[in-house]
RODO-2510 file (C-alpha; in nm, 4 decimals, decimal comma):
residues 355
     n   res          X          Y          Z
     1     m    -1,2274    -0,0032     3,0286
     2     n    -1,4083     0,2664     3,1950
     3     d    -1,7340     0,3250     3,1039
     4     n    -1,7167     0,6861     3,0678
     5     l    -1,4100     0,6591     2,8932
     6     l    -1,4532     0,7603     2,5172
     7     f    -1,1496     0,6297     2,3308
     8     k    -1,0998     0,5773     1,9289
     9     q    -0,7598     0,4784     1,7762
    10     l    -0,7358     0,6522     1,4109
    11     y    -0,4855     0,6081     1,1323
    12     d    -0,3162     0,8082     0,8833
    13     q    -0,2191     0,5675     0,5775
    14     t     0,0368     0,7563     0,4362
    15     s     0,2763     0,8403     0,7415
    16     g     0,1418     0,4926     0,9566
    17     t     0,0866     0,7466     1,2136
    18     y    -0,1876     0,6293     1,5045
    19     t    -0,3720     0,9433     1,6328
    20     y    -0,5800     0,9188     1,9630
    21     l    -0,8532     1,0567     2,0814
    22     l    -0,9482     1,0375     2,4535
    23     a    -1,2694     1,2069     2,5954
    24     d    -1,4461     1,1620     2,9434
    25     k    -1,8523     1,0653     2,8358
    26     v    -1,9903     1,2814     3,1131
    27     s    -1,8167     1,6464     3,0730
    28     g    -1,7395     1,6135     2,6776
    29     q    -1,3968     1,7167     2,7852
    30     a    -1,1457     1,5421     2,4493
    31     v    -0,7359     1,5437     2,4143
    32     l    -0,6021     1,4492     2,0942
    33     i    -0,2513     1,2676     2,0910
    34     d    -0,0181     1,2782     1,7977
    35     s    -0,2294     1,4476     1,5331
    36     v    -0,1589     1,4434     1,1468
    37     f    -0,1415     1,7605     0,9546
    38     e    -0,3503     1,6087     0,6517
    39     q    -0,6064     1,4479     0,8502
    40     h    -0,7596     1,7466     1,0824
    41     n    -1,0208     1,7922     0,8998
    42     r    -1,0983     1,4141     0,9829
    43     d    -1,0363     1,4821     1,3490
    44     y    -1,2814     1,7951     1,3766
    45     s    -1,5307     1,6292     1,2205
    46     l    -1,5509     1,3736     1,4475
    47     i    -1,5110     1,6033     1,7588
    48     q    -1,8215     1,7894     1,6252
    49     e    -2,0105     1,4787     1,5391
    50     l    -1,9310     1,3318     1,8866
    51     e    -2,0198     1,6791     2,0433
    52     l    -1,7107     1,6760     2,2474
    53     s    -1,5057     2,0012     2,3237
    54     l    -1,1224     1,9414     2,2437
    55     i    -0,9050     2,0796     2,5440
    56     a    -0,5791     2,0113     2,4171
    57     c    -0,3667     1,8063     2,0967
    58     l    -0,0865     1,6798     2,3158
    59     e     0,2620     1,5643     2,1161
    60     t     0,4449     1,2835     2,2068
    61     h     0,7385     1,4450     2,0659
    62     c     0,8645     1,6530     1,7284
    63     h     0,7542     1,3973     1,4939
    64     a     1,0368     1,3536     1,1764
    65     d     0,7658     1,1633     0,9524
    66     h     0,4309     1,3669     0,9450
    67     v     0,3708     1,7531     1,0174
    68     t     0,1024     1,7685     1,3525
    69     g    -0,2268     1,8930     1,2861
    70     a    -0,1867     2,0756     1,6448
    71     w    -0,1895     2,4611     1,5389
    72     l    -0,5266     2,4232     1,2792
    73     l    -0,7180     2,2433     1,4956
    74     k    -0,6646     2,5256     1,8270
    75     h    -0,7588     2,7775     1,5486
    76     r    -1,0812     2,5589     1,5207
    77     t    -1,1344     2,4882     1,8588
    78     n    -0,9325     2,6605     2,1025
    79     c    -0,7703     2,4447     2,2386
    80     q    -0,4685     2,4181     2,3638
    81     i    -0,0882     2,2660     2,2771
    82     a     0,1024     2,0475     2,4757
    83     a     0,4496     1,8861     2,4313
    84     s     0,7818     1,8212     2,6084
    85     t     0,9787     2,1170     2,7406
    86     d     1,2366     1,9704     2,5545
    87     s     1,0725     1,9171     2,2305
    88     g     1,1847     2,2370     2,0759
    89     i     0,8257     2,2892     1,9752
    90     d     0,6977     2,6428     1,9552
    91     p     0,4956     2,8237     2,0419
    92     l     0,3159     2,5729     2,2991
    93     d     0,0414     2,6512     2,5438
    94     k     0,1131     2,4587     2,8084
    95     s     0,5132     2,2891     2,8296
    96     v     0,4809     1,9814     3,0254
    97     s     0,7942     1,7486     3,2100
    98     h     0,7791     1,4221     3,3916
    99     g     0,5228     1,3638     3,6016
   100     d     0,2376     1,6191     3,5172
   101     e    -0,0914     1,5608     3,4897
   102     n    -0,2917     1,6468     3,1357
   103     s    -0,6675     1,6533     3,2781
   104     f    -0,9610     1,5954     3,0841
   105     g    -1,3244     1,5890     3,2775
   106     s    -1,2518     1,2927     3,5286
   107     f    -0,9414     1,1659     3,3641
   108     a    -0,5680     1,2391     3,3322
   109     l    -0,3008     1,1453     3,1491
   110     k     0,0206     1,1485     3,3688
   111     v     0,3583     1,2643     3,1576
   112     i     0,6568     1,0100     3,1794
   113     a     0,9511     1,1860     3,0188
   114     t     1,1182     0,9133     2,7903
   115     p     1,3638     1,0654     2,5963
   116     g     1,6211     0,8068     2,3139
   117     h     1,4412     0,8703     2,0068
   118     t     1,4358     1,2216     2,0544
   119     d     1,5582     1,4660     2,3411
   120     g     1,2106     1,5658     2,3951
   121     c     0,9928     1,2363     2,3809
   122     v     0,7084     1,2027     2,6129
   123     s     0,4832     0,9266     2,7405
   124     y     0,1303     0,9334     2,8156
   125     l    -0,0076     0,7308     3,1001
   126     l    -0,3949     0,7261     3,2061
   127     n    -0,4567     0,7841     3,5749
   128     d    -0,5567     0,4163     3,5969
   129     q    -0,2346     0,2575     3,4419
   130     s    -0,5074     0,0688     3,2114
   131     m    -0,3050     0,2270     2,8813
   132     v    -0,0069     0,4210     2,8011
   133     f     0,0300     0,6508     2,4310
   134     t     0,4130     0,5653     2,4233
   135     g     0,5197     0,7485     2,0628
   136     d     0,8091     0,6546     1,9224
   137     t     0,9559     0,5496     2,2211
   138     l     0,8615     0,1838     2,2368
   139     l     0,6538     0,0702     1,8851
   140     i     0,4965    -0,3288     1,8687
   141     r     0,7980    -0,5223     1,8511
   142     g     1,0353    -0,2547     1,8295
   143     c     1,1021     0,1224     1,9354
   144     g     1,2174     0,4548     1,7469
   145     r     1,5401     0,4846     1,5552
   146     t     1,8213     0,6905     1,7204
   147     d     2,0370     0,7662     1,4286
   148     f     1,8943     1,1286     1,4350
   149     q     1,7189     1,4657     1,6046
   150     q     1,9420     1,3906     1,9083
   151     g     1,8816     1,0508     1,9057
   152     s     2,0933     0,8125     2,2201
   153     a     2,0227     0,4281     2,2483
   154     n     2,1630     0,4562     2,5655
   155     k     1,9134     0,7044     2,6895
   156     l     1,6126     0,4817     2,5219
   157     y     1,7312     0,1804     2,6610
   158     h     1,6994     0,3169     3,0135
   159     s     1,3159     0,5036     2,9503
   160     i     1,2164     0,1565     2,7983
   161     k     1,3501    -0,0406     3,0713
   162     e     1,3349     0,1815     3,3881
   163     l     1,0238     0,3521     3,3071
   164     l     0,8072     0,1915     3,0647
   165     f     0,8512    -0,1805     3,1313
   166     a     0,7960    -0,0436     3,5097
   167     l     0,3824    -0,0150     3,4251
   168     p     0,1784    -0,3317     3,4808
   169     d     0,2563    -0,6318     3,2314
   170     d    -0,1751    -0,5650     3,1436
   171     c    -0,0984    -0,2333     3,0589
   172     i    -0,2134    -0,1438     2,7002
   173     v     0,0542     0,0320     2,4994
   174     f    -0,0610     0,2392     2,2052
   175     p     0,2218     0,3337     1,9767
   176     a     0,2297     0,6427     1,7227
   177     h     0,2983     0,3900     1,4788
   178     d     0,2610     0,0855     1,3204
   179     y     0,3454    -0,0260     0,9498
   180     a     0,2022    -0,4007     0,9775
   181     g    -0,1578    -0,3332     1,0733
   182     r    -0,0863    -0,4284     1,4241
   183     t    -0,2776    -0,1749     1,6468
   184     s    -0,1399    -0,2677     2,0654
   185     s     0,0610    -0,4399     2,2286
   186     t     0,0941    -0,4845     2,6219
   187     i     0,4164    -0,4297     2,8321
   188     g     0,4166    -0,7363     2,9460
   189     e     0,4211    -0,8487     2,5876
   190     e     0,7238    -0,6250     2,5199
   191     k     0,8889    -0,6994     2,7459
   192     r     0,9069    -1,0979     2,6711
   193     h     0,8832    -1,0662     2,2952
   194     n     1,0257    -0,7341     2,2198
   195     p     1,3128    -0,8238     1,9729
   196     r     1,4984    -0,5349     2,0445
   197     i     1,4897    -0,4804     2,3666
   198     g     1,3005    -0,7575     2,5393
   199     g     1,3770    -1,0986     2,7771
   200     q     1,7556    -1,1059     2,8521
   201     a     1,8614    -0,8137     2,6290
   202     n     2,0844    -0,6022     2,7855
   203     e     2,2287    -0,2217     2,7101
   204     t     2,5222    -0,3742     2,5201
   205     d     2,2732    -0,5844     2,3426
   206     f     2,0413    -0,3229     2,2639
   207     v     2,2885    -0,0419     2,1427
   208     g     2,4290    -0,2495     1,9321
   209     f     2,1273    -0,3310     1,7685
   210     m     1,9932     0,0336     1,7180
   211     e     2,3794     0,1534     1,6127
   212     n     2,3788    -0,0995     1,3168
   213     m     2,0251    -0,0874     1,1436
   214     n     2,1762     0,1539     0,8821
   215     l     1,8200     0,2456     0,7700
   216     p     1,7773     0,5672     0,5174
   217     h     1,6483     0,8794     0,6838
   218     p     1,2218     0,9815     0,6260
   219     k     1,1231     1,1013     0,3397
   220     q     0,9594     1,3857     0,5079
   221     l     1,2148     1,4782     0,7337
   222     d     1,3302     1,7772     0,5796
   223     i     0,9411     1,9128     0,5978
   224     a     0,8103     1,7763     0,8858
   225     v     1,0784     1,8827     1,1670
   226     p     1,0933     2,2393     1,0533
   227     a     0,7336     2,2706     1,0502
   228     n     0,6905     2,0250     1,3737
   229     l     0,9388     2,2532     1,5763
   230     k     0,6115     2,5494     1,4804
   231     a     0,3538     2,3097     1,6105
   232     g     0,2548     2,2676     1,2515
   233     k     0,1558     2,6266     1,1605
   234     p     0,2111     2,7025     0,7955
   235     d     0,4715     2,9653     0,6600
   236     d     0,1793     3,1935     0,5521
   237     d     0,0260     3,1722     0,8764
   238     e    -0,3288     3,1003     0,6097
   239     l    -0,5659     2,7846     0,7763
   240     p    -0,6582     2,5775     0,4739
   241     r    -1,0069     2,6538     0,2545
   242     t    -1,2676     2,3869     0,3301
   243     p    -1,4918     2,4443    -0,0030
   244     r    -1,8349     2,2619    -0,0340
   245     w    -1,8050     2,0706    -0,3448
   246     a    -1,5883     1,7500    -0,2045
   247     p    -1,4584     1,6327     0,0979
   248     v    -1,1373     1,6990     0,0528
   249     t    -0,8433     1,6791     0,2601
   250     t    -0,5550     1,9660     0,2229
   251     t    -0,1832     1,8301     0,2275
   252     y     0,0941     2,0384     0,4137
   253     s     0,2179     2,1191     0,0696
   254     g    -0,1589     2,2524    -0,0619
   255     v    -0,2662     1,9791    -0,2321
   256     l    -0,6435     1,9453    -0,2326
   257     e    -0,7021     1,5553    -0,2068
   258     v    -1,0274     1,3469    -0,2367
   259     a    -1,1011     1,0068    -0,1557
   260     p    -1,1315     0,7553    -0,4315
   261     e    -1,4205     0,5872    -0,2788
   262     w    -1,5957     0,9269    -0,2552
   263     v    -1,5204     0,9963    -0,6106
   264     a    -1,6561     0,6467    -0,7550
   265     a    -1,9769     0,7073    -0,5837
   266     n    -2,0235     1,0619    -0,7433
   267     l    -1,8940     1,0315    -1,0703
   268     n    -2,1901     1,1481    -1,2650
   269     g    -2,1056     1,5079    -1,0362
   270     v    -1,7320     1,5119    -1,1018
   271     h    -1,5250     1,4900    -1,4039
   272     v    -1,2203     1,2732    -1,3545
   273     l    -0,9197     1,3313    -1,5484
   274     d    -0,7046     1,0222    -1,5991
   275     v    -0,3151     1,1540    -1,6351
   276     r    -0,1272     0,8843    -1,6959
   277     t     0,0415     0,7276    -1,9802
   278     q    -0,1273     0,5704    -2,3327
   279     a     0,1022     0,2636    -2,2700
   280     e     0,0053     0,2639    -1,9044
   281     i    -0,3614     0,2336    -2,0228
   282     d    -0,2933    -0,0375    -2,2861
   283     e    -0,1079    -0,2041    -2,0050
   284     e    -0,3899    -0,2314    -1,7528
   285     s    -0,7028    -0,1957    -1,9870
   286     a    -0,8841    -0,0378    -1,6993
   287     q    -1,0299     0,3220    -1,7296
   288     i    -1,2759     0,5102    -1,5041
   289     e    -1,6290     0,5756    -1,6555
   290     g    -1,6339     0,8568    -1,8204
   291     a    -1,2776     1,0170    -1,7879
   292     q    -1,1083     1,2163    -1,9981
   293     h    -0,7311     1,0838    -2,0555
   294     i    -0,4823     1,2918    -2,1400
   295     p    -0,1336     1,2688    -2,0533
   296     i     0,0396     1,4478    -1,8240
   297     d     0,3064     1,5370    -2,0380
   298     k     0,0356     1,6640    -2,3244
   299     l    -0,1801     1,8592    -2,0692
   300     g    -0,0099     2,2107    -2,0648
   301     a    -0,0965     2,2302    -2,4207
   302     r    -0,4623     2,0640    -2,3488
   303     l    -0,5862     2,2797    -2,0778
   304     d    -0,8281     2,3951    -2,3060
   305     e    -0,9839     2,0546    -2,3316
   306     v    -1,0972     2,0025    -1,9888
   307     p    -1,4290     2,1170    -1,9557
   308     t    -1,5709     2,3388    -1,6721
   309     g    -1,8631     2,3007    -1,5041
   310     k    -1,7802     2,0169    -1,2975
   311     p    -1,5243     1,9740    -1,0376
   312     v    -1,2415     1,8099    -1,1778
   313     m    -1,0528     1,5273    -1,0053
   314     t    -0,6824     1,4092    -1,1237
   315     i    -0,5910     1,0715    -1,1405
   316     c    -0,2811     0,8919    -1,2089
   317     r    -0,1226     0,5253    -1,1799
   318     s     0,0305     0,6247    -0,7634
   319     g    -0,1196     0,9953    -0,7478
   320     k     0,1459     1,1725    -0,7686
   321     r     0,2405     1,2861    -1,1271
   322     s    -0,1709     1,3719    -1,0911
   323     v    -0,0372     1,6475    -0,8171
   324     l     0,1274     1,7987    -1,1360
   325     a    -0,1929     1,8150    -1,3362
   326     f    -0,3509     1,9601    -0,9998
   327     n    -0,1223     2,2161    -0,9783
   328     l    -0,1983     2,2692    -1,3895
   329     l    -0,5308     2,3282    -1,3584
   330     r    -0,5395     2,5512    -1,0040
   331     q    -0,2975     2,7775    -1,1914
   332     t    -0,5425     2,8320    -1,4959
   333     g    -0,7588     3,0160    -1,2208
   334     r    -1,0084     2,7093    -1,1426
   335     d    -1,0813     2,6067    -0,7591
   336     e    -1,2693     2,3422    -0,8076
   337     v    -0,9870     2,0867    -0,8569
   338     a    -0,8406     1,8089    -0,6036
   339     n    -0,6274     1,4666    -0,6494
   340     i    -0,7270     1,1608    -0,5728
   341     n    -0,5568     1,0158    -0,2792
   342     g    -0,3496     0,6768    -0,3862
   343     g    -0,4097     0,6920    -0,7573
   344     f    -0,5015     0,4106    -0,9416
   345     l    -0,3436     0,2156    -0,7324
   346     r    -0,5808     0,2863    -0,4264
   347     w    -0,8519     0,2496    -0,6473
   348     y    -0,7968    -0,0820    -0,7824
   349     g    -0,6842    -0,1881    -0,3795
   350     e    -1,0547    -0,0718    -0,2804
   351     g    -1,2188    -0,3030    -0,5343
   352     l    -1,4063     0,0417    -0,7002
   353     p    -1,5480    -0,0379    -1,0664
   354     t    -1,3584     0,0211    -1,4020
   355     s    -1,4639    -0,0048    -1,7304
***
């Protein structure tokens, strides 16, 4: 890797999405590939901390599994939003086509049109051909699905075989997703070992595989696609608030969430509201020290029992029902309320203390 290139691979656990930050260390100019709405505070904070100037948010396509943070980052950094002319995303500051370049300092990312997963899919190739950002077109030992959103297995086959597999074997592949903890591959590896399109697989093999996967549609499809066609712009055009009482992130549905490790480190300064059922607590025999327990089905009638004076952190087994508690408390006019992301499942998974 060029010594003057700053490279960060960032991850959103909920959607399994990789976001990539690339910057020229000399000029400080940076680009961000495939941002995530809920992670825009993370990305913005990193850019500020590294004293970079974000000049563009690049989209590989109109995503169906998460909402982009491009619009939010544009309003915080004045960067451009760039995506394929065929992506359907509007508004764009820069529409890109095959062969175009996105420059940042002394570096550039060349656009390779790679339709198939969607008509508007593009990959971004670093100018020294050392790395390529393939979005959902080519994944690690896989590829993007082709059964919705203008998908075409035939187009995807030709995009990968004729364009991506024509790159140098040692070119590092950085996809938009991975769900098995893998971070990168190479063109050579995928040419040899990709079970869908590598080795001796021909177009008939590939199309037959893709057309018989019978996968359920992404859970966020009905939310993500309409939002991403607007570059992640919320319906009310409002920028999320960034409160000082906790390092919260804001989901696209407007829920303030906080990481459990922060709560564990700041228990003296917050009030934890556990809304699991009594049966769950009895079965798991684990609680957060000092937490108040009111089951979610009783909370509406007992809201006045939740003390004021400290920010309230809501939690349940998975972090889903506790969103209802968050909403109930916010409806009473409380501002300092956040949901603990991932609930007790994440709390246990990170080895945080219980009593």
